[in-house]
C-alpha positions in Angstrom: -29.6 4.0 33.5 -28.9 5.3 30.0 -28.7 9.1 30.1 -27.7 9.3 26.4 -30.3 11.8 25.2 -31.4 12.4 21.5 -29.8 15.8 21.7 -26.4 14.2 22.3 -27.0 11.8 19.5 -27.8 14.6 17.1 -24.7 16.5 18.2 -22.5 13.5 17.6 -24.1 12.8 14.2 -23.5 16.4 13.2 -19.7 15.7 13.3 -20.1 12.7 11.0 -22.7 14.2 8.6 -20.3 16.3 6.5 -18.1 13.3 5.7 -21.2 11.1 5.1 -22.6 13.8 2.8 -19.4 14.0 0.8 -19.1 10.2 0.5 -22.7 9.9 -0.6 -22.5 12.7 -3.2 -19.1 11.7 -4.7 -19.2 7.9 -4.3 -22.5 6.3 -3.5 -24.7 8.4 -5.9 -22.2 8.1 -8.9 -22.1 4.3 -8.4 -25.8 3.8 -8.6 -26.1 6.5 -11.4 -23.5 4.6 -13.4 -25.5 1.5 -13.2 -28.6 3.4 -14.4 -26.6 4.8 -17.3 -25.3 1.4 -18.2 -28.9 0.4 -19.1 -29.3 3.3 -21.5 -27.7 4.4 -24.8 -26.7 7.8 -23.6 -24.3 10.6 -24.0 -24.6 11.4 -20.3 -26.4 14.8 -20.9 -29.2 14.8 -23.5 -29.8 11.3 -24.8 -31.3 8.5 -22.6 -32.6 5.6 -24.6 -33.4 2.6 -22.4 -31.9 -0.6 -23.9 -31.7 -2.9 -20.8 -28.7 -5.2 -20.7 -27.7 -4.8 -24.3 -24.4 -3.0 -23.4 -23.4 -5.9 -21.2 -24.2 -8.4 -24.0 -22.2 -6.4 -26.5 -19.2 -6.2 -24.1 -19.0 -9.9 -23.6 -18.9 -10.3 -27.4 -16.3 -7.6 -27.9 -12.9 -9.1 -28.7 -11.1 -5.8 -28.2 -12.4 -5.5 -24.6 -11.1 -9.0 -23.7 -7.9 -8.2 -25.5 -7.5 -5.2 -23.2 -8.1 -7.5 -20.3 -5.3 -9.8 -21.5 -3.0 -6.8 -21.8 -3.9 -5.7 -18.3 -3.4 -9.2 -17.0 0.0 -9.4 -18.7 1.2 -6.2 -17.1 -0.3 -7.4 -13.7 1.6 -10.7 -14.0 4.9 -8.9 -14.3 3.9 -6.5 -11.4 3.0 -9.4 -9.2 6.2 -11.3 -9.9 9.1 -9.2 -11.0 8.0 -5.9 -9.3 6.9 -7.3 -5.9 9.7 -9.9 -5.7 12.3 -7.1 -6.3 10.5 -4.9 -3.7 10.5 -7.8 -1.2 14.2 -8.6 -1.8 15.1 -4.9 -1.3 13.0 -4.6 1.8 14.7 -7.6 3.3 18.1 -6.1 2.6 17.2 -2.6 3.8 15.5 -3.9 7.0 18.9 -4.8 8.4 20.6 -1.6 7.2 20.3 0.5 10.3 22.5 3.5 9.3 21.5 3.8 5.6 17.9 2.5 5.7 16.4 6.0 5.6 18.4 6.9 2.5 17.2 3.9 0.7 13.6 4.6 1.6 13.9 8.1 0.0 15.6 6.8 -3.1 13.2 4.0 -3.8 10.1 6.0 -3.1 11.0 8.9 -5.5 9.4 7.1 -8.5 6.0 6.5 -7.0 5.8 10.2 -6.1 6.4 11.3 -9.6 3.5 11.8 -12.1 2.7 8.8 -14.3 2.5 11.0 -17.3 6.0 12.4 -16.6 7.4 8.9 -16.3 5.6 7.8 -19.5 6.8 10.7 -21.5 10.4 10.4 -20.1 10.6 6.7 -20.9 9.1 7.2 -24.3 11.9 9.7 -25.1 14.5 7.2 -23.9 13.1 4.1 -25.5 12.1 5.3 -29.0 14.5 4.4 -31.8 14.7 8.1 -32.6 16.1 10.1 -30.7 17.2 6.8 -29.2 18.8 7.7 -25.9 18.9 4.1 -24.7 20.1 2.9 -28.0 22.8 5.6 -28.0 24.0 4.4 -24.6 24.0 0.8 -25.8 26.1 1.7 -28.8 28.6 3.7 -26.7 29.3 0.7 -24.4 29.5 -1.9 -27.2 26.1 -3.4 -27.0 24.9 -2.0 -30.3 23.7 -5.5 -31.4 20.7 -5.3 -29.1 19.5 -1.9 -30.1 16.0 -1.7 -31.4 12.8 0.3 -31.2 11.7 -0.8 -27.8 8.2 0.5 -28.4 7.7 -1.4 -31.7 4.6 -3.7 -31.8 6.5 -6.9 -30.9 8.1 -5.3 -27.8 5.6 -2.7 -26.7 3.6 -4.8 -24.2 6.6 -6.2 -22.5 8.3 -2.7 -22.4 5.1 -1.3 -20.9 5.0 -3.9 -18.2 8.6 -3.4 -17.3 8.3 0.4 -17.1 5.2 0.0 -15.0 7.2 -2.3 -12.6 10.0 0.2 -12.5 7.5 3.0 -11.7 5.6 1.1 -9.0 8.0 -1.1 -7.0 8.8 1.8 -4.6 5.5 1.8 -2.8 5.5 -2.0 -2.5 9.0 -1.7 -1.1 7.9 0.8 1.5 4.8 -1.2 2.6 6.8 -4.5 2.8 9.6 -2.8 4.7 7.1 -1.4 7.2 5.6 -4.9 7.7 9.1 -6.4 8.3 9.9 -3.8 10.9 6.8 -4.8 12.9 8.1 -8.3 13.5 9.7 -8.5 17.0 13.4 -9.1 16.8 13.1 -11.4 19.9 11.5 -14.0 17.7 14.5 -14.2 15.5 16.9 -14.3 18.4 14.9 -17.2 20.1 14.9 -19.1 16.8 18.7 -18.6 16.4 19.2 -20.0 19.9 17.1 -23.0 19.0 19.4 -23.6 16.0 17.1 -22.4 13.2 18.8 -21.5 9.9 18.0 -18.3 8.0 15.7 -20.3 5.6 13.8 -21.8 8.5 13.5 -18.4 10.2 12.2 -16.9 6.9 9.5 -19.6 6.3 8.5 -20.0 10.0 8.6 -16.4 11.2 9.0 -13.8 8.5 6.6 -15.1 5.9 3.6 -16.1 8.2 3.8 -12.9 10.1 4.1 -10.8 6.9 1.3 -12.6 5.1 -1.4 -9.9 5.8 1.0 -7.3 4.4 1.8 -9.4 1.4 -1.8 -10.0 0.7 -2.5 -6.3 0.9 0.4 -5.5 -1.5 -0.9 -8.2 -3.9 -4.4 -6.7 -3.9 -3.2 -3.2 -4.3 -1.0 -4.3 -7.2 -4.0 -6.0 -8.9 -6.2 -2.9 -8.4 -3.6 -0.4 -9.5 -2.2 -2.3 -12.5 -5.6 -3.3 -14.0 -6.6 0.4 -13.7 -3.4 1.7 -15.2 -4.0 4.5 -17.7 -1.9 7.6 -17.7 1.5 6.0 -17.9 0.3 3.5 -20.7 -1.3 6.3 -22.6 1.7 8.6 -22.5 4.2 5.8 -23.1 2.7 3.9 -26.1 -0.6 5.7 -27.0 -2.1 2.1 -27.1 0.2 1.0 -30.0 -2.7 0.0 -32.2 -4.5 -1.7 -29.3 -1.5 -3.9 -28.6 -1.0 -2.2 -25.2 -4.6 -1.0 -24.7 -5.9 -1.7 -21.2 -9.5 -1.7 -20.0 -9.5 1.9 -18.7 -8.2 3.2 -22.0 -11.3 1.6 -23.8 -13.6 3.2 -21.2 -11.9 6.5 -21.7 -12.2 6.3 -25.5 -15.9 5.5 -25.2 -16.5 8.4 -22.9 -14.7 10.7 -25.5 -17.0 9.2 -28.1 -20.2 10.1 -26.1 -20.9 6.4 -25.5 -21.4 7.1 -21.8 -23.8 4.1 -21.2 -21.3 1.7 -22.8 -18.4 3.1 -20.8 -20.4 2.8 -17.5 -21.2 -0.8 -18.3 -17.5 -1.6 -19.0 -16.6 0.2 -15.7 -19.1 -2.0 -13.8 -17.7 -5.2 -15.3 -14.1 -4.1 -14.6 -15.1 -3.2 -11.0 -16.9 -6.5 -10.4 -13.9 -8.5 -11.7 -11.5 -6.6 -9.5 -13.7 -7.0 -6.4 -14.0 -10.8 -7.0 -10.3 -11.2 -7.6 -9.4 -9.1 -4.5 -11.6 -11.1 -2.2 -10.3 -14.3 -3.7 -6.7 -13.2 -3.0 -7.6 -12.3 0.6 -9.2 -15.7 1.1 -6.2 -17.4 -0.5 -3.7 -15.5 1.7 -5.7 -16.4 4.8 -5.6 -20.1 3.8 -1.8 -19.8 3.3 -1.4 -18.2 6.7 -3.4 -20.9 8.3 -1.4 -23.6 6.6 1.9 -22.1 7.7 
């Protein structure tokens, strides 16, 4: 017999209600209100002129918007390859360093803790041709022939991608290291007894068991990089749209009182990220099943 009374249900719900209320006010309501605003030519306060899907049509015809997607994709490509491969290699090395492992964790995680604006301004000071801290160092050690303005138009996007990787590899390192340390050591010992080489142990034990963590790191990298804003803004200021990413365009339209257009761009960006994220999870599941 079920003695679970309505009074008990109400008491239990009262514990959940504050969190539900906060989530509804700050997440659910803004999401639906953003969609409503995207259908209007609005400044978000006084003007509300209904225009239907005109903003979405204009966005798909806007070359600057898709150029920003290319810039974000370029930075994401470097983050997915260079950043995460470096983080994985360091995690594999530190995983076996019993005595010094904690020290490495602290060192590699310092950068993700720092503000993106601080990193952007610091690297801008180092990389500019004037005062040219990096160029000065290169001259001092005899590599003056490679000095240049690293934030010039022909280098700005690659420089932005590399600074982003330098800033973000620490959190990927921590997550991958945590995943490696959940793999039972007995599996490796049994494989060694059976004569498996290091490469065989890596592809038959490490990679399959680590695939859920890898897929999570990939998705977080995609989400974080495509929404990069503060570091790019403080480092390059957009460099005449050569390093402009989608969130920067949304920010500029908000500043220009084009709130409806900014909301439409945000919805498109969110939809793309959701589709890509689910695609990556499905792909990682397929890889895990194959291995």
